[in-house]
N, C-alpha and C positions, 0 to 999 in steps of 0.2 A: 792366855798367850800374849806376851808383850809385843808391841809393834817394833819392827826393826828400826834401829837408829839410821836415819838417812843422811846423806851428805849433800848439802846445797851450796851453790855459789851464787852470790847476789852482786851484780855489777851495777854500780850507781847508787850512791848513798844519799839520795834526796829523801824527802819525807816518806815516800812509799817504800823505798828500799830499806831505809833505816827501821821503819816500823816492822817490816817483814822479817828482818834479821832478828830483832828483839823477840818477836813472837816465836820464830823457829827455834831459837836458842832456849827459850822458856819451855818449849815442848820437848826439849832434850835432844835435838838434832845438832849435827856438826855443820857449821856455816863458815864459808870463806867470804869475806867482804872485800870487794875490789872497787877502787875509785882512783881517779887521777889526782884528786885533791888530797894533799898530805894532811891537812888539818882534819878533814872528815875521817881519814883513816885513823888518825890518833884518837879520835873520839870513840872508835870501836875496837881498839886494841884489847881492852879489858872486857869487851862484850862478846864479840864474835870469836869463834874458835881460832881463826887466823884472819888478820886484816893486812891487805897488801896494796901499796900504791903501784898501779900498773896501767898501761895502755891496753885496753881490751880489744883494740883493733889489730894488735900485733900478734900474729899467729905464733911466733917464737916465744913471746912472753907467756901466752896462754899454755903453750906446750910445756914450758918449764914449771908452770903451776899445776900441771897434771889435770887440766880442766876436763879431759874426757873421762876421768875417773868418778866424776860427780854424778849423782842420780838425776839432779835437776839443776839447770843454770838459768837464773832469772836476769834478764836484761832490763834494768829499771832506770836506764839513762833517760833523763827527761828532756831537757832543752836542746841538746845537741842531737838532732834527728839523724844526721849523717853517721855519727859515732854509734848511735843506737842500731841503725840498719846494718852498718858494716860489721859490728860486733855479732849480730844475729847471723849474718851470712858466714862469717868466719867460724862460729861455733858449729853451725850445721855442716860446713865443709870438713870440719875436723872430726865429725862423727859423734858429737855430744848426744847422749841418750835422749834427753828431753830439754828443749829450749822454750822458755816462756818469755815473751817480750811485752813490755808496756808500750802502748800506742797513744799518741797525743790526739790524733784525728782519725776519721774514718779512712781517709786516703792513706795515711801512714799505716794503718792497720792492714789495708789491702796489700801494700808493698810487703809488709812482714809475712803475710800469708803466702804471697807469690814466691817468696824465697824459701818457703818450707818451714817456717816457724811452727812449732807444734801447737802452742797455745798463744793467742794474742789477747791481751787484757786491756781494758779501758777503766782504770781505777776511778778517775774523777767523774767520768760519765756515769758509771755504774752506781757510784755512791750518791750522785745527784738524783738518779732515777729512784733509788730505794728511799732516799730521804723525802722526795716528793710524794711517793706512795704512802709513806708513813704519816705525812702531814694530812693528806686528803682522805685516806681510807682506813685510818686507825690500824695500820699494819705495824706490829711490834718488831718482828724479825722475818727475814725472808731468805730462802735458799733457792737459787736459780738452778734448776736441773737442766734446762736448755733455754733457748730464746723464747720458747712457747710454754714451758711447764715450770712450775715452782712449788715449793712448800712454804707456807706462810703462817704466822701466828696472827689471828684477828680477834679483836674484842667482839664478844658475842653480840650480834645485832638485836635490837629490841624485839623484832619479830620472832626470835628464837627463845627469848626468855619465857620460862614457864612451860615450855614444850620440850619434846624429845627429838632426837635425830630421826627416829622412825616417823613421828608425826609430821616433821618438816619434809620428809622424803628427799633428803639432801642429795643422796647418790643418784636417784632416778630422775628427779626434777631439775636439779641444779648441776648435775654432771661433775661433781667433785667428791672427794673422799675426806671425811673428817677422821684423821688418824689418831687424834688424842684430844682430850678435854682437860684443861687445867682449871681446877676449882679450889680456891684458896691455896693451900700448900700441897694439895693432892693432885695427881695426874693419872687419868685413866687411859691406858694404852693396851689394846685398842679400846675405844670407849663402848660402853653398854648402849646399844641403840635406844633403849628405853630410859636412859638416864635423863632426868630433867635438867635443863640448862638454866643457870641462874645469871642474874645481872653481874657483870664484871668477870664472868668466866672467859677463858681464852680458848679459842678453837684453833687447833693445828690442822690446817687444810692443805690437801695436795690435789693438783689438777692443772688443767689448762688455764693460763693466765686470764683469758677473757671471761672464763666462768668464775674464777676466784674473785675477779674484780667486781662481778655482779653482787657477790655476797659482801665483799668489803664495803661496797657503796651503801649497803643497807645499814651499816653500822656508823654512818656519818652523823 
């Protein structure tokens, strides 16, 4: 069954907004690009489904664009915090199904949450955190399930090499679940608990961050 093609609107064509549009289009979705800068809009005329120079704080302009028809509207306005917040407020008051807004600071994020923004994201902060973890704990990839739980790819610690998950008692002693093991070009999902772990194997681990960190620290 194919995924339904969704309609997105991205307001603000900075680095984050631009990258988001390119990725969404590549995934086959329809994307409306909005910015007040005419030059930025011209750059996306041949990339986005539609690209429009517009003031996103103007309810009449948004109404003409049919903004309430979109599945998701992303407010990625960066430097102009007032425009960012006013746009989010306007979208919520208009009844947009799902509003996602980019926050610059924790205080900015709290304001966005207070006005009812569905999802508040911190791209720069989150990327910095993930990068720091990858440097320190040999984390290849990470999916945040919540603020406390994640799924991560970790280089198998030396203590695991030559042993099996059953021998290491990962679930009972370490309180995490190894949901897959990557060995060379092969991946075991779910992994055989008696499979011997080799050097350079990748463990895909799910669980509470504090417990995952204990394992990732073993692979330093």
